[in-house]
C-alpha positions as CSV (number, residue, x, y, z in Angstrom):
1,M,101.5,54.1,-55.8
2,V,103.0,54.0,-52.3
3,S,100.0,52.0,-51.0
4,T,100.2,49.5,-53.9
5,T,104.0,49.3,-53.5
6,S,103.7,48.7,-49.8
7,K,101.3,45.8,-50.4
8,M,103.7,44.3,-52.9
9,M,106.7,44.8,-50.7
10,D,104.8,43.3,-47.7
11,I,104.2,40.1,-49.6
12,T,107.7,39.9,-51.0
13,L,109.9,41.1,-48.1
14,M,107.9,40.3,-44.9
15,P,109.0,36.7,-44.7
16,I,112.7,37.8,-44.8
17,L,112.1,40.7,-42.5
18,A,110.3,38.6,-39.9
19,P,113.4,38.4,-37.6
20,V,113.5,42.2,-37.5
21,Y,109.9,42.4,-36.2
22,N,109.5,39.2,-34.2
23,G,109.1,39.8,-30.5
24,H,108.4,43.5,-30.8
25,R,104.9,44.3,-29.5
26,E,103.8,47.6,-31.0
27,P,100.7,48.9,-32.6
28,L,100.2,48.0,-36.2
29,T,100.4,51.7,-37.2
30,V,103.9,52.0,-35.8
31,R,105.1,48.9,-37.6
32,R,103.5,50.1,-40.8
33,R,105.2,53.5,-40.5
34,H,108.6,51.7,-40.1
35,L,107.9,49.4,-42.9
36,V,106.9,52.2,-45.3
37,L,110.2,54.0,-44.5
38,L,112.2,50.8,-45.1
39,Y,110.3,50.1,-48.4
40,R,111.0,53.7,-49.6
41,L,114.7,53.2,-48.7
42,Y,114.8,50.0,-50.7
43,L,113.0,51.5,-53.7
44,R,115.2,54.6,-53.7
45,F,118.4,52.5,-53.6
46,F,117.2,50.3,-56.5
47,A,116.1,53.3,-58.5
48,Q,119.5,55.0,-58.0
49,H,121.7,52.0,-58.5
50,G,119.7,49.6,-60.6
51,Q,116.4,49.4,-62.3
52,V,112.8,49.5,-61.1
53,Q,110.4,48.0,-63.6
54,V,106.6,48.4,-63.2
55,N,103.8,47.2,-65.3
56,D,101.4,49.7,-67.0
57,S,98.7,49.3,-64.3
58,L,101.3,49.8,-61.5
59,T,100.2,46.5,-59.9
60,A,103.6,44.7,-60.3
61,A,107.2,45.7,-59.8
62,A,110.6,44.1,-60.3
63,L,113.7,45.7,-58.7
64,W,117.0,44.7,-60.3
65,L,120.7,45.6,-59.6
66,P,123.3,45.2,-62.3
67,P,126.4,43.1,-62.0
68,G,128.8,44.2,-59.2
69,R,126.2,46.1,-57.3
70,Y,125.3,43.4,-54.8
71,P,126.3,42.8,-52.1
72,L,126.8,46.5,-51.2
73,T,130.2,48.0,-50.5
74,W,131.1,49.0,-47.0
75,A,130.9,52.7,-48.1
76,Q,127.3,52.1,-49.4
77,Y,126.4,50.4,-46.1
78,L,127.9,53.3,-44.1
79,R,125.9,55.8,-46.0
80,L,122.7,53.7,-45.6
81,L,123.1,52.9,-41.9
82,P,121.5,56.1,-40.6
83,K,118.5,55.6,-42.9
84,I,118.2,51.9,-41.9
85,L,118.3,52.9,-38.3
86,S,115.6,55.5,-38.9
87,A,113.5,53.0,-40.8
88,T,113.8,50.1,-38.3
89,G,114.1,52.0,-35.0
90,I,116.9,51.4,-32.6
91,A,115.4,48.2,-31.0
92,R,115.1,46.5,-34.4
93,F,118.4,47.7,-35.9
94,P,120.6,44.8,-34.7
95,A,118.2,42.3,-36.2
96,A,118.0,44.2,-39.4
97,T,121.7,44.3,-39.8
98,R,121.9,40.5,-39.0
99,V,119.4,39.8,-41.8
100,L,121.4,42.0,-44.3
101,D,124.6,40.2,-43.3
102,H,123.0,36.8,-43.6
103,L,121.7,37.6,-47.1
104,D,125.1,39.0,-48.2
105,G,126.8,35.9,-46.9
106,M,124.5,33.7,-49.2
107,H,125.4,35.5,-52.4
108,P,127.6,33.6,-54.9
109,A,131.0,35.1,-54.4
110,G,133.2,35.6,-57.4
111,K,130.4,35.2,-59.9
112,E,128.8,37.9,-62.0
113,F,125.0,38.3,-61.9
114,R,122.1,40.6,-62.1
115,Y,120.3,40.6,-58.7
116,L,116.5,40.5,-58.5
117,G,115.9,42.1,-55.1
118,V,112.1,42.2,-55.4
119,L,109.5,40.8,-57.6
120,G,106.1,41.8,-56.2
121,V,102.5,41.8,-57.4
122,D,99.6,43.6,-55.7
123,P,97.5,40.8,-54.0
124,A,94.4,41.7,-56.0
125,S,96.4,41.2,-59.3
126,Q,98.2,38.0,-58.5
127,R,98.0,34.9,-60.7
128,L,97.3,37.0,-63.8
129,G,100.8,36.8,-65.3
130,R,101.9,40.3,-64.2
131,G,104.9,39.1,-62.2
132,S,105.8,36.6,-65.0
133,E,105.8,39.4,-67.5
134,L,108.2,41.6,-65.5
135,L,110.4,38.6,-64.7
136,R,110.6,37.6,-68.4
137,A,111.6,41.2,-69.3
138,G,114.4,41.2,-66.8
139,L,115.6,37.8,-67.9
140,R,115.7,38.9,-71.5
141,V,118.2,41.5,-70.4
142,C,120.2,38.8,-68.6
143,D,120.2,36.6,-71.7
144,H,121.0,39.5,-74.1
145,E,124.0,40.5,-71.8
146,R,124.9,36.8,-71.2
147,I,124.8,37.3,-67.5
148,A,123.2,35.1,-64.8
149,A,120.4,36.1,-62.6
150,Y,120.3,35.7,-58.8
151,L,117.7,36.1,-56.1
152,E,116.7,35.0,-52.6
153,T,113.2,33.9,-51.5
154,A,111.9,32.9,-48.1
155,E,108.6,31.7,-49.5
156,P,108.7,28.0,-50.4
157,A,105.7,28.4,-52.6
158,N,107.8,30.6,-54.9
159,L,110.3,27.8,-55.8
160,P,108.1,26.2,-58.5
161,F,107.4,29.6,-60.0
162,Y,111.0,30.5,-60.3
163,A,111.9,27.0,-61.5
164,R,109.6,27.5,-64.5
165,F,112.0,30.3,-65.6
166,G,115.1,28.2,-65.2
167,F,116.2,29.1,-61.6
168,V,117.8,26.4,-59.6
169,K,118.5,26.4,-55.8
170,L,122.1,27.2,-55.0
171,S,121.7,27.0,-51.2
172,E,119.4,27.5,-48.4
173,S,120.0,28.9,-44.9
174,R,117.8,29.6,-41.9
175,L,117.7,33.1,-40.6
176,R,118.1,33.5,-36.9
177,D,114.6,33.7,-35.5
178,G,113.2,33.6,-39.0
179,P,112.5,31.5,-42.1
180,T,114.7,29.5,-44.3
181,V,116.0,31.5,-47.2
182,C,116.7,29.9,-50.6
183,A,119.3,31.4,-52.9
184,L,118.3,30.9,-56.6
185,W,120.5,31.1,-59.7
186,R,119.7,31.1,-63.4
187,D,122.4,30.9,-66.1
188,P,121.7,33.0,-69.2
189,I,120.1,31.2,-72.1
190,R,122.1,31.5,-75.2
191,N,120.5,32.6,-78.5
192,R,117.5,34.1,-76.9
193,L,116.7,37.8,-77.3
């Protein structure tokens, strides 16, 4: 599962994490070790504070946080800082915290929403509807609870996919030394269960 999860997380998170790793010349094995630590930290946080959905074949995953859990509180950040430092290494730590601060600054302040932190599909299983299936399941919860959904993506090719599910672009912002990140929002659909 860790190997499959790592592949999914690579595809989903690497565009956003690019500023953390740009300019660092290191063997791929070292980068992979740091990324696996970071992915495990991410998965553990979502499992403890939100919901991790996977499909039956373990080839797709969706990580959601309930309303009020994103962005993180200062206390949560302080507890996570040593783990983030361990996962990124000291040289990458400032860039990692800049990315987190940037994403936090993009979130829609004063609005209640469920946060989709990751929607990933193993590369060998993409374009088979597995991600759509998990996204639909999460959005049914949003509709049932009458709560909006929010996510960020740094992959322009994802915009039409999310638009098919009712997401609209709230804003976009370029990460320092990285890609442009789009903040997407979806209001709940009434009378749908």
